[in-house]
C-alpha positions in Angstrom: 47.1 -75.7 -8.1 47.7 -77.9 -11.2 46.5 -75.1 -13.5 49.0 -72.8 -12.0 51.9 -75.3 -12.8 50.6 -76.4 -16.3 53.5 -74.8 -18.1 56.0 -77.0 -16.2 54.1 -80.3 -16.7 54.4 -81.8 -20.2 51.4 -83.8 -21.2 49.5 -82.9 -18.0 46.2 -83.2 -19.8 46.5 -87.0 -20.1 47.2 -87.3 -16.4 44.2 -85.1 -15.6 42.0 -87.1 -18.0 42.8 -90.3 -16.1 42.0 -88.6 -12.7 38.9 -87.0 -14.1 37.6 -90.3 -15.5 38.3 -92.1 -12.3 36.6 -89.5 -10.1 33.6 -88.7 -12.4 30.3 -89.6 -11.0 31.5 -89.8 -7.4 29.5 -87.7 -5.0 30.2 -86.9 -1.4 32.8 -88.7 0.6 33.2 -92.0 -1.4 36.4 -94.0 -1.1 38.7 -94.3 -4.1 41.0 -97.3 -4.4 44.6 -96.1 -4.9 46.2 -98.0 -7.8 49.7 -98.4 -9.3 48.6 -96.0 -12.0 47.8 -93.3 -9.5 51.3 -93.7 -8.0 52.9 -93.6 -11.5 51.1 -90.5 -12.4 52.0 -88.8 -9.1 55.7 -89.4 -9.8 55.7 -88.0 -13.4 55.8 -84.2 -12.6 59.2 -84.2 -10.8 61.6 -82.8 -13.4 64.8 -82.0 -11.5 66.8 -82.5 -8.3 67.1 -79.6 -5.9 70.0 -77.3 -6.2 71.7 -76.7 -2.9 72.7 -73.1 -3.6 69.3 -71.6 -4.5 66.3 -70.5 -2.4 63.5 -73.1 -1.8 59.8 -72.3 -1.4 56.8 -74.2 -0.3 53.4 -73.3 -1.7 50.4 -74.7 0.0 46.6 -74.9 -0.7 43.9 -76.3 1.5 40.1 -76.6 1.8 37.9 -78.3 4.3 38.5 -81.7 2.8 41.8 -81.5 0.8 45.3 -80.3 1.1 48.1 -79.8 -1.5 51.6 -78.4 -1.6 54.4 -77.7 -4.1 58.1 -77.6 -3.3 59.8 -75.1 -5.6 63.2 -73.6 -6.1 64.4 -70.3 -7.6 66.5 -71.0 -10.7 67.6 -68.2 -13.1 65.1 -65.8 -11.5 62.2 -68.3 -12.1 60.4 -70.5 -9.6 60.6 -74.2 -10.8 58.6 -77.0 -9.2 60.5 -79.9 -7.6 57.7 -82.0 -6.1 54.0 -82.0 -5.5 52.2 -83.4 -2.5 
């Protein structure tokens, strides 16, 4: 899902690099300790507040072990992300 939204996420590569470095070498269902840096990186992509007079959409993606979603809004004939979950 991140690759689809790359154009809306300035400097996304540095956030992905942190995540990749943290998760590299893990195999199977190993726990990951959630840190303040994870929380800070998760808040970065939100760029705007929702407009009340435009359509909203919810894109979802899931696998056997993970789930993700993006809340989007239609602005000037383009879908723009509001938040990622």
